[in-house]
C-alpha positions in Angstrom: 0.0 0.0 0.0 1.3 3.4 -0.9 2.2 5.5 2.1 0.3 8.8 2.0 0.3 11.8 4.4 -2.7 11.7 6.6 -4.7 14.0 8.9 -7.1 12.4 11.4 -9.9 14.8 12.5 -11.9 13.9 15.7 -14.6 16.0 17.2 -14.5 15.8 21.0 -17.4 16.0 23.4 -17.4 14.5 27.0 -14.6 12.2 26.1 -11.9 13.0 28.6 -11.8 9.3 29.7 -11.3 7.8 26.2 -8.9 10.3 24.6 -5.7 8.9 26.1 -6.4 5.4 24.9 -7.6 6.6 21.5 -4.4 8.6 20.9 -2.3 5.7 22.1 -3.9 3.4 19.5 -3.6 6.0 16.8 0.2 6.4 17.6 0.6 2.7 16.7 -1.5 2.6 13.5 -0.7 5.9 11.7 3.1 5.3 11.2 2.1 2.1 9.3 0.0 4.0 6.7 1.5 7.5 6.5 4.9 9.1 6.0 3.7 12.2 7.8 0.5 12.4 9.9 -1.3 14.6 12.4 -4.3 14.1 14.7 -6.6 17.1 15.1 -8.8 17.0 18.2 -11.6 19.6 18.1 -13.1 20.3 21.5 -16.8 21.0 20.7 -17.5 23.0 23.9 -17.2 19.9 26.1 -18.3 20.6 29.7 -15.8 18.1 31.2 -12.0 18.5 31.2 -11.5 17.3 27.6 -9.6 20.4 26.6 -7.2 20.0 29.5 -6.6 16.4 28.4 -6.1 17.5 24.8 -3.5 20.1 25.9 -1.6 17.5 27.9 -1.7 15.1 24.9 -0.4 17.8 22.6 2.6 18.3 24.9 3.4 14.6 24.7 3.0 14.1 20.9 4.4 16.6 18.4 1.9 15.3 15.7 -1.2 16.0 17.8 -2.9 19.4 17.7 -6.0 20.7 19.4 -8.7 23.2 18.6 -11.1 24.5 21.3 -14.4 26.0 20.1 -16.1 28.8 21.8 -19.2 26.7 22.5 -20.9 23.5 21.4 -21.7 23.8 17.7 -22.4 20.2 16.9 -20.5 17.3 15.5 -20.5 18.3 11.9 -19.6 21.9 12.6 -16.6 20.7 14.7 -15.6 18.3 11.9 -15.7 21.1 9.3 -13.5 23.2 11.5 -10.9 20.4 11.8 -11.1 19.6 8.1 -10.3 23.2 7.2 -7.3 23.0 9.5 -5.9 19.7 8.1 -2.6 20.0 6.1 -2.1 16.5 4.7 -3.3 14.8 1.5 -5.8 12.4 3.0 -8.3 13.2 5.8 -9.8 10.6 8.1 -12.7 11.4 10.3 -13.8 9.3 13.3 -15.6 9.5 16.6 -14.0 9.9 19.9 -15.7 7.1 21.8 -13.5 4.2 20.5 -16.4 2.6 18.6 -14.4 3.3 15.4 -11.3 1.2 15.8 -8.1 3.1 14.7 -6.8 -0.3 13.5 -9.3 -0.1 10.6 -7.9 3.1 9.2 -5.5 1.2 6.8 -8.6 -0.3 5.2 -10.1 3.1 4.4 -6.8 4.6 3.0 -6.1 1.5 1.0 -9.6 1.6 -0.6 -9.0 5.1 -1.8 -6.4 4.0 -4.4 -6.6 5.9 -7.6 -10.3 5.2 -8.3 -12.2 6.8 -5.4 -12.2 10.1 -3.6 -14.3 9.2 -0.5 -14.3 5.9 1.3 -16.8 5.1 4.1 -16.3 2.6 6.9 -19.5 0.6 6.9 -20.0 -1.2 10.2 -20.2 -5.0 9.9 -22.5 -4.9 12.9 -23.5 -1.7 14.6 -23.3 -1.5 18.4 -26.2 1.0 18.9 -29.6 0.8 20.4 -32.9 0.5 18.6 -33.7 4.3 18.6 -30.2 5.3 17.5 -30.3 2.8 14.6 -33.8 4.1 13.6 -32.6 7.7 13.7 -29.5 6.7 11.6 -31.8 5.2 9.0 -33.9 8.4 8.9 -30.7 10.4 8.3 -29.6 8.0 5.5 -33.0 8.2 3.8 -32.6 12.0 3.9 -29.2 11.8 2.3 -30.5 9.8 -0.6 -31.8 12.9 -2.3 -28.4 14.5 -2.3 -26.1 11.5 -2.7 -28.1 8.8 -4.3 -29.6 5.7 -2.6 -26.6 3.4 -3.0 -24.1 5.8 -1.5 -26.3 7.1 1.3 -27.0 3.7 2.7 -23.2 3.2 3.3 -22.4 6.5 4.9 -20.9 6.7 8.4 -18.9 9.1 10.5 -15.8 6.9 9.9 -14.6 8.0 6.5 -11.5 8.9 4.5 -11.3 11.3 1.6 -8.8 13.3 -0.4 -8.1 16.7 1.2 -8.5 18.5 -2.2 -12.3 17.9 -2.1 -12.6 20.6 0.6 -11.8 23.1 -2.1 -15.5 22.7 -3.1 -16.7 24.0 0.3 -13.8 25.9 1.8 -15.8 29.1 1.9 -18.9 27.5 3.4 -20.1 29.6 6.3 -23.6 28.5 7.2 -24.4 27.3 10.8 -26.1 24.3 9.2 -23.5 21.7 8.3 -23.7 18.2 6.8 -20.3 16.9 5.9 -21.6 14.0 3.7 -23.6 16.5 1.6 -20.6 18.9 1.3 -18.4 16.0 0.0 -20.9 15.5 -2.9 -20.1 19.1 -3.9 -16.6 18.0 -4.8 -16.9 14.5 -6.1 -19.2 11.6 -7.1 -16.6 8.9 -6.6 -17.7 7.2 -3.4 -17.2 3.7 -2.1 -17.2 1.8 1.2 -15.4 -1.0 3.0 -16.7 -3.2 5.9 -15.1 -2.3 9.2 -15.5 -3.4 12.8 -17.6 -1.4 15.1 -16.8 -1.8 18.8 -19.1 -1.6 21.8 -18.9 1.7 23.7 -17.3 1.0 27.1 -17.2 4.5 28.6 -20.2 6.9 29.0 -23.3 7.1 26.7 -23.8 8.4 23.2 -24.3 12.1 22.9 -26.1 11.6 19.6 -29.7 11.0 20.7 -32.6 10.1 18.5 -33.9 13.6 18.7 -30.6 15.1 17.6 -30.3 12.7 14.7 -33.8 13.5 13.5 -33.1 17.2 13.9 -29.9 16.7 11.8 -31.9 14.9 9.1 -34.4 17.7 8.9 -31.6 20.3 8.7 -30.1 18.3 5.8 -33.5 18.0 4.1 -34.2 21.7 4.2 -30.7 23.0 4.1 -29.3 21.0 1.1 -32.3 19.8 -0.8 -35.4 21.2 -2.5 -37.3 18.0 -2.0 -39.7 19.5 0.7 -40.6 22.3 -1.7 -41.3 19.8 -4.5 -43.4 17.7 -2.1 -45.4 20.8 -1.0 -45.9 21.8 -4.6 -47.1 18.3 -5.6 -49.3 18.0 -2.5 -50.9 21.4 -3.3 -51.5 20.4 -6.9 -53.1 17.2 -5.8 -55.5 18.8 -3.5 -56.2 21.6 -6.0 -57.3 18.9 -8.5 -59.4 17.3 -5.7 -61.1 20.6 -5.1 -61.8 21.0 -8.8 -63.4 17.6 -8.9 -65.6 18.5 -5.9 -66.6 21.8 -7.6 -67.6 20.0 -10.9 -69.6 17.5 -8.9 -71.5 20.3 -6.9 -72.2 22.4 -10.0 -73.2 19.3 -12.1 -75.5 18.1 -9.4 -77.1 21.5 -9.1 -77.6 21.8 -12.9 -78.9 18.2 -13.4 -80.8 17.4 -10.2 -81.5 20.9 -8.9 -80.1 20.4 -5.4 -76.8 21.0 -3.8 -74.4 18.5 -2.2 -75.7 18.0 1.4 -73.4 17.7 4.3 -71.9 20.5 6.4 -69.4 18.1 7.8 -68.0 17.2 4.4 -67.7 20.9 3.5 -66.0 21.7 6.8 -63.5 18.9 6.5 -62.7 19.9 2.9 -62.0 23.4 4.0 -59.8 22.2 6.9 -57.8 20.0 4.5 -57.1 22.9 2.2 -56.2 25.2 5.0 -53.8 22.6 6.5 -52.1 22.1 3.1 -51.7 25.9 2.7 -50.2 26.2 6.2 -47.9 23.2 5.5 -46.6 24.8 2.3 -46.1 28.1 4.0 -44.2 26.4 6.8 -41.8 24.6 4.3 -41.2 27.9 2.5 -40.6 29.6 5.9 -37.9 27.0 6.7 -36.0 27.9 3.5 -36.4 31.6 4.2 -35.1 31.1 7.7 -31.9 29.4 6.3 -31.5 32.2 3.8 -31.8 34.7 6.6 -29.2 33.0 8.8 -26.8 32.8 5.8 -27.3 36.5 5.0 -26.3 37.3 8.6 -22.9 35.7 7.9 -23.2 33.5 11.0 -20.2 31.2 11.1 -20.3 27.4 11.4 -17.9 27.7 14.4 -15.6 30.1 16.3 -12.2 29.0 17.7 -11.4 30.0 21.3 -7.9 28.5 21.6 -5.5 26.2 19.7 -2.6 24.0 20.8 0.2 22.3 18.9 -0.1 24.3 15.7 2.9 26.0 14.1 3.4 29.6 15.3 2.7 30.9 11.8 -0.8 29.4 11.6 
């Protein structure tokens, strides 16, 4: 396998207990796959002493750097910050909870080869609960609109990609971030490899069902026009339904001489039409809100402190 230069980006949140072991395992794996390498730990406003642990690890390892964000911005925002800071030709992203085994990194880098630009590590068997798995499936279904069904079903937070892809989104400044969608802005050459997925041994997952669903909705309205298309088709369908009702009422009046009885039917029809109108307005409002936030120039993250970087950075 060709030895590349590699940057490993890891968002950190409530992981003070696992960082030491994670870095130790990375220190044994990275020299096998890369001539030069770095590990970028992005502290995403963690309330524990994760930043102190990162500073201590940076003093021990010259190839480890840390970024401390001003507050908690979310996993994808922290990842984007680390990706922009990476300086080597291949970027690997992974979680901080040891469920992504560092020993599987060589598989990802080897799969890149000359044919692919992005490689996902697809878990052979995921070690999540029912609700987390269900939320992950919702997220992947949302991604299908932007990435295609085949690629979206194999996405994961354990991924490797060529650093040059970030040129497609280096100026991206929205607070709504979806790394997998941003990668599609730079390439269509995706693949996956099967990797191990370990059981979490310390703490509990910070990615709850509610957060994953919220992330899926953000992707759907932030990077896709599918909701607008759905609202348009729904409105068209009910408009045609209303026309059929109107023709029936007028026809019955002209032929039979009586109207269509039933106040309940009329009231329910009006309620349906009103609901559809409010739904369509709500979808449009979501898009307008995102345009508003982007026009404000609100950044995806703000750095409080850094450690381990060269003095000229």
